[in-house]
Residue, then its C-alpha position, 0 to 999 in steps of 0.5 A: m569334285y569337293l566343297l570345303g566348309y569352315d565353322i569358325g566357333s568360339s570353342s573350336v574351328k572345324a573343317a569339313l570336306v564334302n564330295a559334291e556328288s555324293g553330298k558325304c563328308v569325306a573328312s573332318d577335323f577341328f582345332p584346338k582339341t581343348e576348348a579355345p580360351i576366351k578372355a574375360l578381363r572384366p565381368g560381362w566381357a569376352e574376347q578372343n584373338p582372331a589370329d588364334w582362329w586363323r592358326y586353328l583353321k590352317d591346322a584343321t585344313a591340313s588334317v582334312l587334306e591328310k585324311s582325305k588325300v584329295n588334290p586341293a585343285d579338286i576342291k571348287a569352292i569354299g564356304i564359311s560359317y562363324q560365331m555371330h555378332g563378334l567385332v573385328l577391327t582392322d587398320k588400313d594394313g589389314q592388321v587387327l587393332r585389338d582382340a575381338i569382342i565376341w558374341c557373349d560379351s555383354r559391354g554393348v547393352p547400355y549403348g543399345e538401350e540408349a539408341f533404342d531410347a533415342l530412336g524410339a521403338d517405331m523406327c528401330l523395330g519397324h526397320l531393324l525388327n530389333s532394338p540395337g541391344n548388345f549386337t555388333a553395332a553397339k559393341l563398336q560404340w563401346v570402342k568408340r566411347n572407351e577406346p578412341e585411340i583404337f577407333d580412330k585408326i579403324h579401316k574396316v569393321m568385320l564379323p569374324g566370318d568376314y575376317i576369315a574370308m578376307k584372310l583367305t581372298g583379301r577382300v572385305c565384303t559381307n552379306p544382308e545376313g551379316l549386316s543384320e547381325y550388326m543390327l544394321w540391315d534396314y528391312a524397309a530400305g533393303d539396305i544398310a541402316r544409315f539412320l543408325l549409322d548416323y546416330y552412332g557416328y559411324d562412317r559408311s566407308i568402314f563397314p564392308e561392301v554387301q554381297p548376295t549370301f550365295s555368290e562369289q565373294g572373293r578367290l583364294t589368294a596365292s599367299a593363303a593358298q600357300e599357307l593352307g595348302l589349297a589351290e590359288g583361285t578357289p572361290v569362296t561363295y557362301r558365308a553365314g552366322d552360325q545359327p543361319n548356317n545351322a539352319l541351312s545345314l538342317n534344310v531349314l529354309n521355309p516358314g514354319e520350319i525350325a532348327s536348334t542347337a545347344g553347344t556353349s550357347g543354346v538357339v531355337y531358330g525358326i523361319n517366319g515369312t513376314t517381318d513380325y517382330d516381339p515389341l519387347s524385342r526378346v527374340n532376335n530377327f535376322a535376314h536368313v540365308n535365303h532372304s531377298g527383296q522378293t522373298t521374305r525369310i526371316g530367322v527368329m532366334a531365341c538365344i540362350n547364353g548359358t547352355g552347354i556352358l552350364n553343363t560343363w561347369v557341373k561337370r567341372n565342379i560337381a560331377p565325380q572327377g574323371i567321368s564323361y558326359d555319357d556318365m553324367n547323362a546316365m546319372a541324370a536319368q536315374v532322376p525322375v522328371g522335375s528333379e524332385g523339385i530342384s530348378i536351376l535358372p541357367f543365365g550365368n553366361g552374360a546378358e540374355r536377350v530373352l530376358q531383355n538384356r538383364q543379367i541375373g546369373c545362374s541360380m539354384h532353387y529348392v534344394n533339399f539337403n536330405i534328399h538331393r544328390r549331385e545326380h539331381i543337380m545333373r538333371a536339373a541343369q539339363e532341365g533348366i536349359v530346356f526350360s529356358f528353350m521353351y521360354g523363348m519358344e513361347i515368345m516366338q509363338q506370340i509373334g506367330m511362329k509354330v513349334e511343332r517339329i524341331h530339326a537338330g544335329n545329333a551333337n552336344m546337349f542333344l546327345s543326351p536322352v535327358f535333354r532331348e526327351t525333356l524338350a519334346g515333353v515340355s514343347g509337344a514337338v517332335i524332334d528330328l535328329y540329323d547327321t550334320d554339322g556346321a562345317v558341312g552345311a557351310a561346304k554345301g552352302a559353298g556348293i549352292g553359291a558356286g551353281i554346283y547345286r541348284d537349291g537347297k532341295e538338291a544340296f541337302a538331298s543326302l541329309e540323313r535323319i538318324m533318330q526321331v524323338h516324340p513327346a511322352a504320352d504323359r507330358e504333365p510332369y514336364t509341364e509341371a516342372y516347367m511351371r515351377w522353373k518359370s515361377c522361379l524366373e518370374n520371381e527373380l525378375q521381380t526382385l530385379k525390378s524392385 
């Protein structure tokens, strides 16, 4: 008996096939093998073609079936993880009307701010736990105002995961966690936020019906099964945005537990048992995968857009040609903590929520031409990313979150000793690294949704911790470097105000 998980990212689409009895991944693969293209037609814009996600998914499915030799009839459930906050628009025939506006696109910012000002902080924060910000509902308003001919043809509005589920099952639905990504989940009402629909002028009918996160959300159609080489009727029983799903894959389900990722963007995602919020709305609040009317589980997320993308930029533009990320990590480790004075603000990938949706760009500070080499920039980039995490964690701490232990997958930036040691050193938290990923988490989520596992504890009983990182005995160098970095950031923000 097997479970199939998909992770629909902005860089690639990954598939993982998990043996339900052992909990072990028997095959996984991702496509494309080079980073998927993102269209940036204007500064601050980011779009992708949903047809590409489907093509990558087909390639990944074929690969895991070939590698594993598993009979498709033995796959008992499918789960989906996906890049959050994207906007997919389809007509009455299910055809995509325009390229998807994805998570790192900033064009929705003014429409979110306009709604926040008009509706007021008490209404927005009291019901949504956030400002409407740059989330999916605000992105849709950009389409309404700027592409009315597209807007008038909309039959359904979907998140990337909703679209993939529709391609699999022919059914359009979402869940409370998904609607909270749109910024359309009203926590006070336990339903879609009709006051925001009314303000923006959206008809309820264009949004998907709401189903529980762990539940049967459709079955594989004959045409999708034939296209993918899977069995018709296989149920889709779980879906969630990538960060809530990442937390699930790390068995982070209860208050006080924290998950972190550091791919293209970086996230610290902690679970709160209350509906508290940041009055400046600098961290995001979402219904976690196990949130319900009876049990409050809010995912508090500090998101930094400029994370792995900064490290990639350094590799492409500053590192010696042809070296690997491991080589870069080794070069960065030659430099002392604090990069001998260099501070890098990593905010070069669109508007940043922790900065109240400001776009300040990436900047380097205190470069000394006599002592600093490319190794210093490599380390300062990684430290700058970590310090942006710490800046977000300080906001989370202000609303009652504790940061004592961080769970993360052994992947992306967490493969760097400099990165993980800096994070432990500046935060004081113990970091537990696990051998898992989003596609495996989605597969196990499908097992919960199908009733194969009783709960998360059973689903993740086989989760293996492969490394633990403790804070350095002397944390002062990390603290000093962070305070210098924070001073640079505050100066930049003050300059924007003046």
